[in-house]
Each structure stands twice: as structure tokens, then as C-alpha cells.
Biotite code that builds the C-alpha atoms (Angstrom):
import biotite.structure as struc

atoms = struc.array([
    struc.Atom([68.089, 79.702, 66.895], chain_id="A", res_id=1, res_name="MET", atom_name="CA", element="C"),
    struc.Atom([71.306, 80.367, 66.200], chain_id="A", res_id=2, res_name="PHE", atom_name="CA", element="C"),
    struc.Atom([72.667, 78.737, 69.761], chain_id="A", res_id=3, res_name="GLU", atom_name="CA", element="C"),
    struc.Atom([71.531, 75.135, 68.481], chain_id="A", res_id=4, res_name="GLU", atom_name="CA", element="C"),
    struc.Atom([73.056, 76.214, 64.907], chain_id="A", res_id=5, res_name="SER", atom_name="CA", element="C"),
    struc.Atom([76.394, 77.221, 66.845], chain_id="A", res_id=6, res_name="ALA", atom_name="CA", element="C"),
    struc.Atom([76.598, 74.342, 68.593], chain_id="A", res_id=7, res_name="GLN", atom_name="CA", element="C"),
    struc.Atom([77.592, 71.706, 64.922], chain_id="A", res_id=8, res_name="ARG", atom_name="CA", element="C"),
    struc.Atom([79.809, 74.041, 63.848], chain_id="A", res_id=9, res_name="LEU", atom_name="CA", element="C"),
    struc.Atom([82.967, 72.762, 63.608], chain_id="A", res_id=10, res_name="PRO", atom_name="CA", element="C"),
    struc.Atom([86.339, 72.563, 66.131], chain_id="A", res_id=11, res_name="GLY", atom_name="CA", element="C"),
    struc.Atom([86.671, 72.406, 69.992], chain_id="A", res_id=12, res_name="SER", atom_name="CA", element="C"),
    struc.Atom([86.543, 75.986, 70.881], chain_id="A", res_id=13, res_name="GLU", atom_name="CA", element="C"),
    struc.Atom([82.944, 77.053, 72.340], chain_id="A", res_id=14, res_name="PRO", atom_name="CA", element="C"),
    struc.Atom([81.102, 79.424, 70.418], chain_id="A", res_id=15, res_name="VAL", atom_name="CA", element="C"),
    struc.Atom([80.628, 82.839, 71.326], chain_id="A", res_id=16, res_name="VAL", atom_name="CA", element="C"),
    struc.Atom([76.568, 83.747, 70.869], chain_id="A", res_id=17, res_name="THR", atom_name="CA", element="C"),
    struc.Atom([76.830, 87.201, 72.607], chain_id="A", res_id=18, res_name="SER", atom_name="CA", element="C"),
    struc.Atom([79.695, 90.272, 72.234], chain_id="A", res_id=19, res_name="TRP", atom_name="CA", element="C"),
    struc.Atom([77.769, 91.852, 75.715], chain_id="A", res_id=20, res_name="ALA", atom_name="CA", element="C"),
    struc.Atom([80.896, 90.918, 78.042], chain_id="A", res_id=21, res_name="GLN", atom_name="CA", element="C"),
    struc.Atom([83.551, 92.537, 75.796], chain_id="A", res_id=22, res_name="ASP", atom_name="CA", element="C"),
    struc.Atom([81.686, 95.645, 74.747], chain_id="A", res_id=23, res_name="PHE", atom_name="CA", element="C"),
    struc.Atom([79.490, 95.943, 77.235], chain_id="A", res_id=24, res_name="PRO", atom_name="CA", element="C"),
    struc.Atom([79.240, 100.158, 76.390], chain_id="A", res_id=25, res_name="ASN", atom_name="CA", element="C"),
    struc.Atom([78.188, 99.272, 73.120], chain_id="A", res_id=26, res_name="GLU", atom_name="CA", element="C"),
    struc.Atom([75.297, 97.315, 74.037], chain_id="A", res_id=27, res_name="ILE", atom_name="CA", element="C"),
    struc.Atom([74.322, 99.838, 76.774], chain_id="A", res_id=28, res_name="ALA", atom_name="CA", element="C"),
    struc.Atom([73.732, 102.452, 73.796], chain_id="A", res_id=29, res_name="ALA", atom_name="CA", element="C"),
    struc.Atom([71.857, 100.105, 71.658], chain_id="A", res_id=30, res_name="ILE", atom_name="CA", element="C"),
    struc.Atom([69.557, 99.627, 74.947], chain_id="A", res_id=31, res_name="TYR", atom_name="CA", element="C"),
    struc.Atom([69.554, 103.077, 74.676], chain_id="A", res_id=32, res_name="ARG", atom_name="CA", element="C"),
    struc.Atom([68.265, 103.750, 71.274], chain_id="A", res_id=33, res_name="ALA", atom_name="CA", element="C"),
    struc.Atom([65.796, 101.029, 71.796], chain_id="A", res_id=34, res_name="ALA", atom_name="CA", element="C"),
    struc.Atom([64.320, 103.309, 74.880], chain_id="A", res_id=35, res_name="LEU", atom_name="CA", element="C"),
    struc.Atom([64.190, 106.340, 72.574], chain_id="A", res_id=36, res_name="GLU", atom_name="CA", element="C"),
    struc.Atom([62.936, 104.432, 69.297], chain_id="A", res_id=37, res_name="HIS", atom_name="CA", element="C"),
    struc.Atom([61.783, 100.853, 70.323], chain_id="A", res_id=38, res_name="PRO", atom_name="CA", element="C"),
    struc.Atom([60.251, 99.749, 66.579], chain_id="A", res_id=39, res_name="THR", atom_name="CA", element="C"),
    struc.Atom([63.393, 101.098, 64.811], chain_id="A", res_id=40, res_name="ARG", atom_name="CA", element="C"),
    struc.Atom([65.861, 98.467, 66.864], chain_id="A", res_id=41, res_name="GLN", atom_name="CA", element="C"),
    struc.Atom([63.880, 94.958, 66.017], chain_id="A", res_id=42, res_name="ALA", atom_name="CA", element="C"),
    struc.Atom([67.072, 93.822, 63.910], chain_id="A", res_id=43, res_name="GLY", atom_name="CA", element="C"),
    struc.Atom([68.978, 93.984, 66.982], chain_id="A", res_id=44, res_name="TYR", atom_name="CA", element="C"),
    struc.Atom([66.401, 91.539, 68.970], chain_id="A", res_id=45, res_name="PHE", atom_name="CA", element="C"),
    struc.Atom([65.273, 88.195, 68.538], chain_id="A", res_id=46, res_name="GLU", atom_name="CA", element="C"),
    struc.Atom([61.776, 89.649, 69.525], chain_id="A", res_id=47, res_name="PHE", atom_name="CA", element="C"),
    struc.Atom([59.855, 92.223, 67.631], chain_id="A", res_id=48, res_name="PHE", atom_name="CA", element="C"),
    struc.Atom([57.126, 93.803, 69.819], chain_id="A", res_id=49, res_name="ARG", atom_name="CA", element="C"),
    struc.Atom([57.690, 97.198, 71.110], chain_id="A", res_id=50, res_name="ALA", atom_name="CA", element="C"),
    struc.Atom([56.576, 95.934, 74.570], chain_id="A", res_id=51, res_name="ASP", atom_name="CA", element="C"),
    struc.Atom([59.229, 93.073, 74.680], chain_id="A", res_id=52, res_name="ASP", atom_name="CA", element="C"),
    struc.Atom([61.892, 95.651, 73.237], chain_id="A", res_id=53, res_name="VAL", atom_name="CA", element="C"),
    struc.Atom([61.205, 98.367, 76.227], chain_id="A", res_id=54, res_name="MET", atom_name="CA", element="C"),
    struc.Atom([61.386, 95.347, 78.979], chain_id="A", res_id=55, res_name="GLN", atom_name="CA", element="C"),
    struc.Atom([64.354, 94.057, 77.707], chain_id="A", res_id=56, res_name="LYS", atom_name="CA", element="C"),
    struc.Atom([66.057, 97.104, 76.977], chain_id="A", res_id=57, res_name="ALA", atom_name="CA", element="C"),
    struc.Atom([65.445, 98.776, 80.502], chain_id="A", res_id=58, res_name="LEU", atom_name="CA", element="C"),
    struc.Atom([66.451, 95.196, 82.216], chain_id="A", res_id=59, res_name="ALA", atom_name="CA", element="C"),
    struc.Atom([70.091, 95.131, 80.223], chain_id="A", res_id=60, res_name="ASN", atom_name="CA", element="C"),
    struc.Atom([70.498, 98.354, 80.748], chain_id="A", res_id=61, res_name="LEU", atom_name="CA", element="C"),
    struc.Atom([70.459, 97.872, 84.282], chain_id="A", res_id=62, res_name="GLY", atom_name="CA", element="C"),
    struc.Atom([73.196, 95.260, 83.091], chain_id="A", res_id=63, res_name="GLN", atom_name="CA", element="C"),
    struc.Atom([74.912, 97.277, 81.212], chain_id="A", res_id=64, res_name="PHE", atom_name="CA", element="C"),
    struc.Atom([74.624, 101.046, 81.720], chain_id="A", res_id=65, res_name="GLY", atom_name="CA", element="C"),
    struc.Atom([76.482, 102.600, 84.426], chain_id="A", res_id=66, res_name="ASP", atom_name="CA", element="C"),
    struc.Atom([75.380, 105.735, 86.910], chain_id="A", res_id=67, res_name="ALA", atom_name="CA", element="C"),
    struc.Atom([74.698, 107.928, 84.115], chain_id="A", res_id=68, res_name="ALA", atom_name="CA", element="C"),
    struc.Atom([71.487, 106.124, 82.649], chain_id="A", res_id=69, res_name="ASP", atom_name="CA", element="C"),
    struc.Atom([70.010, 106.393, 86.395], chain_id="A", res_id=70, res_name="ILE", atom_name="CA", element="C"),
    struc.Atom([67.665, 109.521, 85.618], chain_id="A", res_id=71, res_name="PRO", atom_name="CA", element="C"),
    struc.Atom([66.949, 108.319, 81.770], chain_id="A", res_id=72, res_name="ARG", atom_name="CA", element="C"),
    struc.Atom([65.737, 104.861, 84.188], chain_id="A", res_id=73, res_name="LEU", atom_name="CA", element="C"),
    struc.Atom([64.171, 106.769, 87.457], chain_id="A", res_id=74, res_name="ARG", atom_name="CA", element="C"),
    struc.Atom([61.835, 108.521, 84.254], chain_id="A", res_id=75, res_name="ALA", atom_name="CA", element="C"),
    struc.Atom([60.432, 105.075, 83.604], chain_id="A", res_id=76, res_name="TRP", atom_name="CA", element="C"),
    struc.Atom([60.133, 103.725, 86.966], chain_id="A", res_id=77, res_name="SER", atom_name="CA", element="C"),
    struc.Atom([56.624, 105.922, 87.482], chain_id="A", res_id=78, res_name="ILE", atom_name="CA", element="C"),
    struc.Atom([55.258, 104.104, 83.976], chain_id="A", res_id=79, res_name="HIS", atom_name="CA", element="C"),
    struc.Atom([52.537, 101.536, 84.961], chain_id="A", res_id=80, res_name="PRO", atom_name="CA", element="C"),
    struc.Atom([53.749, 99.156, 82.826], chain_id="A", res_id=81, res_name="THR", atom_name="CA", element="C"),
    struc.Atom([57.418, 99.270, 82.329], chain_id="A", res_id=82, res_name="TYR", atom_name="CA", element="C"),
    struc.Atom([58.194, 100.960, 86.061], chain_id="A", res_id=83, res_name="GLY", atom_name="CA", element="C"),
    struc.Atom([58.844, 97.936, 88.251], chain_id="A", res_id=84, res_name="HIS", atom_name="CA", element="C"),
    struc.Atom([61.261, 96.647, 85.386], chain_id="A", res_id=85, res_name="VAL", atom_name="CA", element="C"),
    struc.Atom([63.115, 100.164, 85.627], chain_id="A", res_id=86, res_name="ALA", atom_name="CA", element="C"),
    struc.Atom([63.318, 99.989, 89.521], chain_id="A", res_id=87, res_name="VAL", atom_name="CA", element="C"),
    struc.Atom([65.272, 96.801, 89.341], chain_id="A", res_id=88, res_name="ARG", atom_name="CA", element="C"),
    struc.Atom([67.328, 97.914, 86.842], chain_id="A", res_id=89, res_name="ALA", atom_name="CA", element="C"),
    struc.Atom([68.281, 100.715, 88.873], chain_id="A", res_id=90, res_name="ILE", atom_name="CA", element="C"),
    struc.Atom([69.182, 98.911, 91.815], chain_id="A", res_id=91, res_name="LYS", atom_name="CA", element="C"),
    struc.Atom([71.594, 96.811, 89.393], chain_id="A", res_id=92, res_name="ARG", atom_name="CA", element="C"),
    struc.Atom([73.724, 100.121, 88.689], chain_id="A", res_id=93, res_name="ILE", atom_name="CA", element="C"),
    struc.Atom([73.714, 101.220, 92.063], chain_id="A", res_id=94, res_name="GLU", atom_name="CA", element="C"),
    struc.Atom([74.663, 97.919, 93.697], chain_id="A", res_id=95, res_name="GLU", atom_name="CA", element="C"),
    struc.Atom([77.546, 97.246, 90.880], chain_id="A", res_id=96, res_name="ALA", atom_name="CA", element="C"),
    struc.Atom([79.019, 100.625, 91.182], chain_id="A", res_id=97, res_name="ASP", atom_name="CA", element="C"),
    struc.Atom([78.770, 100.104, 95.313], chain_id="A", res_id=98, res_name="HIS", atom_name="CA", element="C"),
    struc.Atom([81.001, 96.761, 94.563], chain_id="A", res_id=99, res_name="LYS", atom_name="CA", element="C"),
    struc.Atom([83.428, 98.739, 92.081], chain_id="A", res_id=100, res_name="LYS", atom_name="CA", element="C"),
    struc.Atom([83.727, 101.127, 95.050], chain_id="A", res_id=101, res_name="LEU", atom_name="CA", element="C"),
    struc.Atom([84.099, 98.848, 98.005], chain_id="A", res_id=102, res_name="THR", atom_name="CA", element="C"),
    struc.Atom([86.190, 96.345, 95.935], chain_id="A", res_id=103, res_name="ASN", atom_name="CA", element="C"),
    struc.Atom([88.726, 98.650, 93.873], chain_id="A", res_id=104, res_name="PRO", atom_name="CA", element="C"),
    struc.Atom([90.490, 96.617, 91.192], chain_id="A", res_id=105, res_name="VAL", atom_name="CA", element="C"),
    struc.Atom([94.456, 97.612, 90.777], chain_id="A", res_id=106, res_name="PHE", atom_name="CA", element="C"),
])
């Protein structure tokens, strides 16, 4: 909904509809908090069901989190509903860490 409205804004510059790439640590903190208290996070997300918040939080923690989040995600990996999402998130973090080690930026 917001993205559609943003297309009609004046000017030639592209409209930024996500701050995630500019503030990954802050975004990761929001998703960590969502795992702790999923019903309190509705204002941050475009969806409101706790189930949706949990799945999105686990998936996006894999994108914006770091190795320190792996123990938290491992705890979720045995959950019958969310376990597969947590395992994918762990894999994503581990792959990102591996890329950083094999392709260091100087």
C-alpha cells in the first residue's frame, strides 16, 4: 500500500521504502524483540497475526542478524511450525559469515 502511494510522489529520485539496508543492526533488534514479544510488534509490520510475525521475524533475522543470533535461532529450530524457518535463517547467517571470511573487504 505505501509503495504504491510512494510512486506518485513528486521528483525524479527513487523513493526509499525500506531502511533495512541502511540500518541492519536496528532492523535485527526489532526482529529479535518480535521473537520475544510477537504481539507487541504489530506496529512495525504490515501483518498482525502473531504467527506471521514469528515467521517473518525468524526469516529476517537470518538476513539481518549475525552469528550471535544462531543460539536463539537454534532454540526455535525444533519448533514444529517455525523450525524450518529457523534452520534456513541459521544457514543464511552461516553462509554470510563464510563469505565475509573468504572475501574480506579492505
